[in-house]
FIFIPA-378221 format. One record per residue (C-alpha): residue number from 1; residue in one letter; x, y, z. Coordinates in nm, 4 decimals. Example, Ala and Ser with C-alpha at 12.3 -4.5 7.8 and 13.67 -1.06 7.14 Angstrom:
2
+-----+------+----------+----------+----------+
! seq ! type !        u !        v !        w !
+-----+------+----------+----------+----------+
!   1 !    A !   1.2300 !  -0.4500 !   0.7800 !
!   2 !    S !   1.3670 !  -0.1060 !   0.7140 !
+-----+------+----------+----------+----------+
//
This chain:
299
+-----+------+----------+----------+----------+
! seq ! type !        u !        v !        w !
+-----+------+----------+----------+----------+
!   1 !    M !  19.8526 !   3.9835 !  -7.9385 !
!   2 !    K !  19.5179 !   4.0338 !  -8.1103 !
!   3 !    K !  19.3396 !   3.8560 !  -7.8278 !
!   4 !    R !  19.5209 !   4.0667 !  -7.5685 !
!   5 !    F !  19.4463 !   4.3842 !  -7.7641 !
!   6 !    M !  19.0754 !   4.3069 !  -7.7978 !
!   7 !    T !  19.0588 !   4.2177 !  -7.4298 !
!   8 !    S !  19.2149 !   4.5525 !  -7.3452 !
!   9 !    I !  18.9424 !   4.7283 !  -7.5435 !
!  10 !    A !  18.6789 !   4.5260 !  -7.3642 !
!  11 !    V !  18.8238 !   4.6209 !  -7.0270 !
!  12 !    G !  18.8131 !   4.9844 !  -7.1278 !
!  13 !    A !  18.4541 !   4.9518 !  -7.2510 !
!  14 !    V !  18.3388 !   4.7991 !  -6.9225 !
!  15 !    A !  18.5073 !   5.0795 !  -6.7348 !
!  16 !    L !  18.3313 !   5.3326 !  -6.9551 !
!  17 !    L !  17.9887 !   5.1793 !  -6.8952 !
!  18 !    G !  18.0479 !   5.1721 !  -6.5229 !
!  19 !    L !  18.1648 !   5.5300 !  -6.4954 !
!  20 !    T !  17.9164 !   5.7555 !  -6.3186 !
!  21 !    A !  18.1142 !   6.0771 !  -6.3255 !
!  22 !    C !  18.4590 !   6.1731 !  -6.4429 !
!  23 !    A !  18.7030 !   6.3754 !  -6.2450 !
!  24 !    G !  18.6880 !   6.6574 !  -6.4969 !
!  25 !    S !  18.3272 !   6.7341 !  -6.4089 !
!  26 !    A !  18.3169 !   6.6232 !  -6.0462 !
!  27 !    D !  18.2639 !   6.8719 !  -5.7666 !
!  28 !    T !  18.5924 !   6.9000 !  -5.5795 !
!  29 !    G !  18.6920 !   7.0656 !  -5.2601 !
!  30 !    D !  19.0294 !   7.1782 !  -5.1325 !
!  31 !    N !  19.2164 !   6.9798 !  -4.8713 !
!  32 !    G !  19.4763 !   7.2501 !  -4.8201 !
!  33 !    S !  19.7383 !   7.0891 !  -5.0453 !
!  34 !    G !  19.5901 !   7.2050 !  -5.3723 !
!  35 !    D !  19.4447 !   6.8583 !  -5.4429 !
!  36 !    G !  19.0686 !   6.8152 !  -5.4420 !
!  37 !    D !  18.8899 !   6.6060 !  -5.1799 !
!  38 !    S !  18.7640 !   6.3947 !  -5.4701 !
!  39 !    K !  19.0482 !   6.1646 !  -5.5745 !
!  40 !    S !  18.8728 !   6.0046 !  -5.8703 !
!  41 !    L !  19.0769 !   6.0059 !  -6.1918 !
!  42 !    T !  19.0028 !   5.8875 !  -6.5436 !
!  43 !    V !  19.3062 !   5.8019 !  -6.7553 !
!  44 !    G !  19.2776 !   5.7948 !  -7.1334 !
!  45 !    V !  19.4704 !   5.5032 !  -7.2861 !
!  46 !    F !  19.5482 !   5.4906 !  -7.6588 !
!  47 !    N !  19.4351 !   5.1718 !  -7.8300 !
!  48 !    G !  19.7318 !   4.9716 !  -7.9538 !
!  49 !    W !  20.0075 !   5.1810 !  -7.7897 !
!  50 !    P !  20.1755 !   4.9472 !  -7.5363 !
!  51 !    E !  20.4061 !   5.2059 !  -7.3798 !
!  52 !    G !  20.1079 !   5.4199 !  -7.2824 !
!  53 !    E !  19.9085 !   5.1238 !  -7.1584 !
!  54 !    A !  20.2007 !   5.0034 !  -6.9467 !
!  55 !    A !  20.2522 !   5.3524 !  -6.8034 !
!  56 !    S !  19.8818 !   5.3821 !  -6.7276 !
!  57 !    Y !  19.8717 !   5.0534 !  -6.5361 !
!  58 !    L !  20.1847 !   5.1545 !  -6.3470 !
!  59 !    W !  20.0354 !   5.4857 !  -6.2354 !
!  60 !    K !  19.7017 !   5.3227 !  -6.1573 !
!  61 !    A !  19.8750 !   5.0915 !  -5.9120 !
!  62 !    V !  20.0868 !   5.3704 !  -5.7623 !
!  63 !    L !  19.7970 !   5.6102 !  -5.7190 !
!  64 !    E !  19.5553 !   5.3557 !  -5.5780 !
!  65 !    E !  19.8111 !   5.2950 !  -5.3032 !
!  66 !    K !  19.7822 !   5.6708 !  -5.2362 !
!  67 !    G !  19.4053 !   5.6549 !  -5.2049 !
!  68 !    Y !  19.3031 !   5.7538 !  -5.5554 !
!  69 !    D !  19.0233 !   5.5841 !  -5.7478 !
!  70 !    V !  19.1648 !   5.5360 !  -6.0997 !
!  71 !    T !  18.9714 !   5.4266 !  -6.4082 !
!  72 !    L !  19.1399 !   5.3432 !  -6.7395 !
!  73 !    E !  18.9420 !   5.4129 !  -7.0557 !
!  74 !    Y !  19.0567 !   5.3054 !  -7.4014 !
!  75 !    A !  19.0153 !   5.5037 !  -7.7227 !
!  76 !    D !  19.2190 !   5.6061 !  -8.0260 !
!  77 !    A !  19.4615 !   5.8960 !  -7.9857 !
!  78 !    G !  19.2365 !   6.1594 !  -8.1465 !
!  79 !    P !  18.9338 !   6.0910 !  -7.9253 !
!  80 !    V !  19.1546 !   6.0848 !  -7.6153 !
!  81 !    F !  19.2959 !   6.4286 !  -7.6929 !
!  82 !    A !  18.9437 !   6.5549 !  -7.7641 !
!  83 !    G !  18.8198 !   6.3997 !  -7.4389 !
!  84 !    L !  19.0992 !   6.5619 !  -7.2432 !
!  85 !    S !  19.0023 !   6.8975 !  -7.3867 !
!  86 !    T !  18.6432 !   6.8569 !  -7.2647 !
!  87 !    G !  18.7373 !   6.7093 !  -6.9261 !
!  88 !    D !  18.6059 !   6.3605 !  -7.0028 !
!  89 !    Y !  18.9554 !   6.2321 !  -6.9260 !
!  90 !    D !  19.1889 !   6.3722 !  -6.6635 !
!  91 !    V !  19.5253 !   6.2642 !  -6.8000 !
!  92 !    A !  19.6914 !   6.0486 !  -7.0669 !
!  93 !    F !  20.0508 !   5.9263 !  -7.0669 !
!  94 !    D !  20.1262 !   5.8857 !  -7.4380 !
!  95 !    G !  20.1501 !   6.2218 !  -7.6124 !
!  96 !    W !  20.4333 !   6.2122 !  -7.8677 !
!  97 !    L !  20.5728 !   6.5605 !  -7.9151 !
!  98 !    P !  20.6709 !   6.7712 !  -8.0998 !
!  99 !    L !  20.5790 !   6.5723 !  -8.4128 !
! 100 !    T !  20.3432 !   6.2753 !  -8.4000 !
! 101 !    H !  20.0640 !   6.4294 !  -8.1921 !
! 102 !    Q !  20.1417 !   6.7967 !  -8.2456 !
! 103 !    S !  19.8314 !   6.8437 !  -8.4610 !
! 104 !    Y !  19.6157 !   6.7509 !  -8.1609 !
! 105 !    M !  19.8017 !   6.9983 !  -7.9422 !
! 106 !    D !  19.7468 !   7.2648 !  -8.2073 !
! 107 !    E !  19.3752 !   7.1860 !  -8.2113 !
! 108 !    Y !  19.3069 !   7.1355 !  -7.8415 !
! 109 !    G !  19.6101 !   7.2883 !  -7.6695 !
! 110 !    D !  19.4219 !   7.5785 !  -7.5107 !
! 111 !    S !  19.2266 !   7.3224 !  -7.3065 !
! 112 !    L !  19.5200 !   7.0958 !  -7.2208 !
! 113 !    E !  19.8177 !   7.0951 !  -6.9837 !
! 114 !    D !  20.1492 !   6.9414 !  -7.0882 !
! 115 !    L !  20.2972 !   6.7888 !  -6.7720 !
! 116 !    G !  20.6260 !   6.7064 !  -6.9422 !
! 117 !    S !  20.8115 !   6.4176 !  -7.1028 !
! 118 !    W !  20.8815 !   6.0908 !  -6.9222 !
! 119 !    N !  21.0826 !   5.9264 !  -7.2010 !
! 120 !    D !  21.2861 !   6.1048 !  -7.4688 !
! 121 !    D !  21.3703 !   5.8054 !  -7.6893 !
! 122 !    A !  21.0513 !   5.7966 !  -7.8945 !
! 123 !    V !  21.1046 !   5.7621 !  -8.2684 !
! 124 !    L !  20.8999 !   5.6391 !  -8.5649 !
! 125 !    T !  21.0612 !   5.3615 !  -8.7670 !
! 126 !    V !  21.0384 !   5.1123 !  -9.0489 !
! 127 !    A !  21.1806 !   4.7885 !  -8.9131 !
! 128 !    V !  21.2953 !   4.4721 !  -9.0874 !
! 129 !    N !  21.4183 !   4.1283 !  -8.9880 !
! 130 !    E !  21.7701 !   4.1358 !  -8.8472 !
! 131 !    D !  21.9162 !   3.9407 !  -9.1411 !
! 132 !    A !  21.7422 !   4.1469 !  -9.4108 !
! 133 !    P !  21.9524 !   4.2198 !  -9.7235 !
! 134 !    I !  21.9279 !   4.5988 !  -9.6847 !
! 135 !    T !  22.0139 !   4.8544 !  -9.4177 !
! 136 !    S !  21.8455 !   5.1721 !  -9.5465 !
! 137 !    L !  21.5098 !   5.2871 !  -9.6773 !
! 138 !    D !  21.6778 !   5.4152 !  -9.9918 !
! 139 !    E !  21.7561 !   5.0519 ! -10.0817 !
! 140 !    L !  21.4048 !   4.9169 ! -10.0290 !
! 141 !    A !  21.2633 !   4.9969 ! -10.3735 !
! 142 !    D !  21.5351 !   4.7949 ! -10.5475 !
! 143 !    H !  21.4701 !   4.5004 ! -10.3154 !
! 144 !    A !  21.0909 !   4.5249 ! -10.3003 !
! 145 !    D !  21.0404 !   4.1758 ! -10.4449 !
! 146 !    E !  21.2387 !   4.0275 ! -10.1577 !
! 147 !    F !  20.9897 !   4.1828 !  -9.9145 !
! 148 !    G !  20.6827 !   4.0609 ! -10.0991 !
! 149 !    N !  20.6331 !   4.4094 ! -10.2462 !
! 150 !    R !  20.4639 !   4.5263 !  -9.9302 !
! 151 !    I !  20.5096 !   4.7294 !  -9.6151 !
! 152 !    V !  20.2954 !   4.6197 !  -9.3208 !
! 153 !    G !  20.1516 !   4.9133 !  -9.1276 !
! 154 !    I !  19.9331 !   4.9778 !  -8.8261 !
! 155 !    E !  19.6072 !   5.1723 !  -8.7834 !
! 156 !    P !  19.5080 !   5.3884 !  -9.0867 !
! 157 !    G !  19.4585 !   5.6982 !  -8.8696 !
! 158 !    A !  19.7881 !   5.6757 !  -8.6818 !
! 159 !    G !  20.0477 !   5.9507 !  -8.7085 !
! 160 !    L !  20.3036 !   5.6851 !  -8.8061 !
! 161 !    T !  20.0815 !   5.5723 !  -9.0928 !
! 162 !    K !  20.0453 !   5.9293 !  -9.2143 !
! 163 !    A !  20.4207 !   5.9892 !  -9.2014 !
! 164 !    V !  20.5006 !   5.6716 !  -9.3950 !
! 165 !    G !  20.2257 !   5.7276 !  -9.6506 !
! 166 !    E !  20.2872 !   6.0977 !  -9.7102 !
! 167 !    Q !  20.6644 !   6.1217 !  -9.6588 !
! 168 !    T !  20.8533 !   5.7920 !  -9.6588 !
! 169 !    I !  20.6857 !   5.6190 !  -9.9528 !
! 170 !    P !  20.7059 !   5.9073 ! -10.2044 !
! 171 !    T !  21.0529 !   6.0163 ! -10.0913 !
! 172 !    Y !  21.2067 !   5.6732 ! -10.1443 !
! 173 !    G !  21.0042 !   5.5761 ! -10.4544 !
! 174 !    L !  20.8087 !   5.3029 ! -10.2764 !
! 175 !    D !  20.4785 !   5.3737 ! -10.4498 !
! 176 !    G !  20.4948 !   5.0358 ! -10.6214 !
! 177 !    M !  20.4815 !   4.8549 ! -10.2869 !
! 178 !    E !  20.1515 !   4.7752 ! -10.1191 !
! 179 !    F !  20.1117 !   4.9631 !  -9.7923 !
! 180 !    L !  19.8911 !   4.7463 !  -9.5721 !
! 181 !    T !  19.7149 !   4.9235 !  -9.2844 !
! 182 !    S !  19.4919 !   4.7511 !  -9.0336 !
! 183 !    S !  19.5960 !   4.7499 !  -8.6679 !
! 184 !    T !  19.9004 !   4.7191 !  -8.4465 !
! 185 !    P !  19.8119 !   4.3618 !  -8.3395 !
! 186 !    A !  19.7715 !   4.2625 !  -8.7055 !
! 187 !    M !  20.1105 !   4.4108 !  -8.7887 !
! 188 !    L !  20.2746 !   4.2261 !  -8.5003 !
! 189 !    S !  20.1098 !   3.9039 !  -8.6124 !
! 190 !    E !  20.2475 !   3.9508 !  -8.9661 !
! 191 !    L !  20.5907 !   4.0289 !  -8.8219 !
! 192 !    S !  20.5939 !   3.7212 !  -8.6028 !
! 193 !    A !  20.4724 !   3.4938 !  -8.8815 !
! 194 !    A !  20.7349 !   3.6196 !  -9.1275 !
! 195 !    L !  21.0154 !   3.5770 !  -8.8760 !
! 196 !    D !  20.9002 !   3.2253 !  -8.7913 !
! 197 !    A !  20.8989 !   3.1427 !  -9.1641 !
! 198 !    G !  21.2429 !   3.2930 !  -9.2206 !
! 199 !    E !  21.1041 !   3.5532 !  -9.4623 !
! 200 !    N !  21.1987 !   3.9157 !  -9.5115 !
! 201 !    V !  20.9445 !   4.1613 !  -9.3749 !
! 202 !    A !  20.9154 !   4.5401 !  -9.3496 !
! 203 !    V !  20.6823 !   4.6874 !  -9.0883 !
! 204 !    T !  20.6077 !   5.0312 !  -8.9522 !
! 205 !    L !  20.7029 !   5.0459 !  -8.5859 !
! 206 !    W !  20.8246 !   5.2838 !  -8.3173 !
! 207 !    R !  21.0626 !   5.2990 !  -8.0261 !
! 208 !    P !  21.0265 !   5.2334 !  -7.7402 !
! 209 !    H !  20.8339 !   4.9115 !  -7.8154 !
! 210 !    W !  20.8668 !   4.5679 !  -7.6589 !
! 211 !    A !  20.8984 !   4.4119 !  -8.0078 !
! 212 !    Y !  21.2610 !   4.5242 !  -8.0173 !
! 213 !    D !  21.3273 !   4.3202 !  -7.7052 !
! 214 !    E !  21.1250 !   4.0218 !  -7.8269 !
! 215 !    Y !  21.2142 !   3.9801 !  -8.1952 !
! 216 !    P !  21.5363 !   3.9786 !  -8.4035 !
! 217 !    I !  21.4617 !   4.3033 !  -8.5872 !
! 218 !    R !  21.6384 !   4.6307 !  -8.6644 !
! 219 !    D !  21.5471 !   4.9700 !  -8.8077 !
! 220 !    L !  21.6165 !   5.0780 !  -9.1628 !
! 221 !    E !  21.8138 !   5.3992 !  -9.1813 !
! 222 !    D !  21.6129 !   5.7021 !  -9.2905 !
! 223 !    P !  21.8733 !   5.9298 !  -9.4544 !
! 224 !    E !  21.6121 !   6.1814 !  -9.5730 !
! 225 !    G !  21.4562 !   6.2118 !  -9.2277 !
! 226 !    T !  21.1043 !   6.1285 !  -9.3460 !
! 227 !    L !  21.0029 !   5.9857 !  -9.0076 !
! 228 !    G !  21.1326 !   6.2782 !  -8.8064 !
! 229 !    A !  21.3736 !   6.3010 !  -8.5176 !
! 230 !    S !  21.3427 !   6.1515 !  -8.1719 !
! 231 !    E !  21.0490 !   6.2774 !  -7.9677 !
! 232 !    G !  20.9451 !   6.2887 !  -7.6067 !
! 233 !    I !  20.6531 !   6.0899 !  -7.4668 !
! 234 !    H !  20.4507 !   6.3421 !  -7.2683 !
! 235 !    S !  20.1845 !   6.3235 !  -7.0011 !
! 236 !    I !  19.8937 !   6.5397 !  -7.1164 !
! 237 !    A !  19.6225 !   6.6535 !  -6.8746 !
! 238 !    R !  19.2962 !   6.8421 !  -6.8975 !
! 239 !    S !  19.2879 !   7.2120 !  -6.8231 !
! 240 !    G !  19.2872 !   7.2816 !  -6.4502 !
! 241 !    F !  19.4477 !   6.9513 !  -6.3572 !
! 242 !    G !  19.7595 !   7.1135 !  -6.2109 !
! 243 !    D !  19.5588 !   7.3402 !  -5.9839 !
! 244 !    E !  19.3184 !   7.0692 !  -5.8731 !
! 245 !    F !  19.5814 !   6.7983 !  -5.8223 !
! 246 !    S !  19.8983 !   6.9956 !  -5.7622 !
! 247 !    E !  20.0877 !   6.7214 !  -5.5764 !
! 248 !    L !  19.9970 !   6.4594 !  -5.8353 !
! 249 !    A !  20.0870 !   6.6939 !  -6.1215 !
! 250 !    G !  20.4268 !   6.7389 !  -5.9577 !
! 251 !    W !  20.4826 !   6.3650 !  -5.9308 !
! 252 !    I !  20.3919 !   6.3086 !  -6.2940 !
! 253 !    G !  20.5958 !   6.6072 !  -6.4079 !
! 254 !    D !  20.9081 !   6.4727 !  -6.2352 !
! 255 !    W !  20.8576 !   6.1135 !  -6.3543 !
! 256 !    K !  21.1073 !   5.9459 !  -6.5882 !
! 257 !    L !  21.1051 !   5.5905 !  -6.7243 !
! 258 !    D !  21.3951 !   5.4883 !  -6.9456 !
! 259 !    S !  21.3443 !   5.2503 !  -7.2360 !
! 260 !    E !  21.5149 !   4.9467 !  -7.0836 !
! 261 !    L !  21.3028 !   4.9647 !  -6.7688 !
! 262 !    L !  20.9937 !   5.0220 !  -6.9827 !
! 263 !    Y !  21.0779 !   4.7137 !  -7.1910 !
! 264 !    S !  21.0936 !   4.5046 !  -6.8749 !
! 265 !    L !  20.7455 !   4.6203 !  -6.7760 !
! 266 !    E !  20.6049 !   4.5682 !  -7.1267 !
! 267 !    N !  20.7577 !   4.2223 !  -7.1547 !
! 268 !    A !  20.6046 !   4.1222 !  -6.8234 !
! 269 !    M !  20.2628 !   4.2387 !  -6.9442 !
! 270 !    Y !  20.2618 !   4.1330 !  -7.3078 !
! 271 !    N !  20.5004 !   3.8397 !  -7.3452 !
! 272 !    S !  20.4023 !   3.6235 !  -7.0519 !
! 273 !    G !  20.0970 !   3.4688 !  -7.2162 !
! 274 !    A !  19.8672 !   3.6706 !  -6.9893 !
! 275 !    D !  19.5594 !   3.8637 !  -7.0927 !
! 276 !    A !  19.4405 !   4.2053 !  -6.9805 !
! 277 !    S !  19.2545 !   4.0664 !  -6.6803 !
! 278 !    E !  19.5950 !   3.9751 !  -6.5322 !
! 279 !    Y !  19.7725 !   4.3056 !  -6.5948 !
! 280 !    E !  19.7115 !   4.4463 !  -6.2478 !
! 281 !    S !  19.8701 !   4.1471 !  -6.0746 !
! 282 !    I !  20.1586 !   4.1440 !  -6.3249 !
! 283 !    V !  20.2247 !   4.5119 !  -6.2625 !
! 284 !    A !  20.2080 !   4.4535 !  -5.8876 !
! 285 !    D !  20.4792 !   4.1874 !  -5.9208 !
! 286 !    W !  20.6888 !   4.4192 !  -6.1386 !
! 287 !    I !  20.6551 !   4.6965 !  -5.8801 !
! 288 !    A !  20.7774 !   4.4604 !  -5.6078 !
! 289 !    E !  21.0843 !   4.3847 !  -5.8194 !
! 290 !    N !  21.1473 !   4.7552 !  -5.8820 !
! 291 !    Q !  21.0323 !   4.8942 !  -5.5487 !
! 292 !    E !  21.3055 !   5.1520 !  -5.5080 !
! 293 !    Y !  21.2252 !   5.3067 !  -5.8458 !
! 294 !    V !  20.8503 !   5.3049 !  -5.7801 !
! 295 !    D !  20.8878 !   5.4561 !  -5.4329 !
! 296 !    G !  21.0773 !   5.7422 !  -5.5929 !
! 297 !    L !  20.7789 !   5.8331 !  -5.8113 !
! 298 !    T !  20.5925 !   5.9885 !  -5.5174 !
! 299 !    S !  20.8757 !   6.1006 !  -5.2919 !
+-----+------+----------+----------+----------+
//
């Protein structure tokens, strides 16, 4: 996973170096449909968020068939929201609302357009191995030794990390456990290693995520609601996007992708042993297998 993740960043970096102008600052005409004559788009992709990366590759393939020139650029969530607000990115497909990324909407919302939710099953979680001796977060403190006295997290600046650190840990008396934060690939590596060794493990995770389809894991109940309720995954665009690309904004606004179908796309991308250089061909194969669904995205 770490190799694939680092390759994804490299792909994004190459795209950034090769970019001569982004759609947000390009001169655009009007072709009578409300979409500009320039069909160049820059999509912001959150580092380490597979659902957004998968969605971005899907739309890249769909839109290039429609004559668009689509560039994917990788960055952390905060810089992507900031870049959307300044027009450096045109759209991103991974805004978790109304909780995880709401602070970015509060900060930059006047310069953004919310095109709507494409999946309403998003939820932050603490997950454990399927045969773990507990079922709820309120049991974890009493069983901390059985989990190596640690919770394995993701990136330090992630909204999930903030929620666990500021809400979950103090609420359930988990201050005595080490909260490890590094990166999503590192967390997944720890998860995989623990499962292979038959050890108990507690990790911060979220749904929808391909790990639930790949590993024997389950969520711990959160009776105090420290991780919030289910959220929607929204497509967020720069200001003016809807006017400049009205047809495209309509397609994206109408788009839905349920979790099971998303898992099938993620598994094809991330669990086939491929690296990022093969994602476009993998997505093309997935589209061929789900042609009726994909055709409906632009009809």
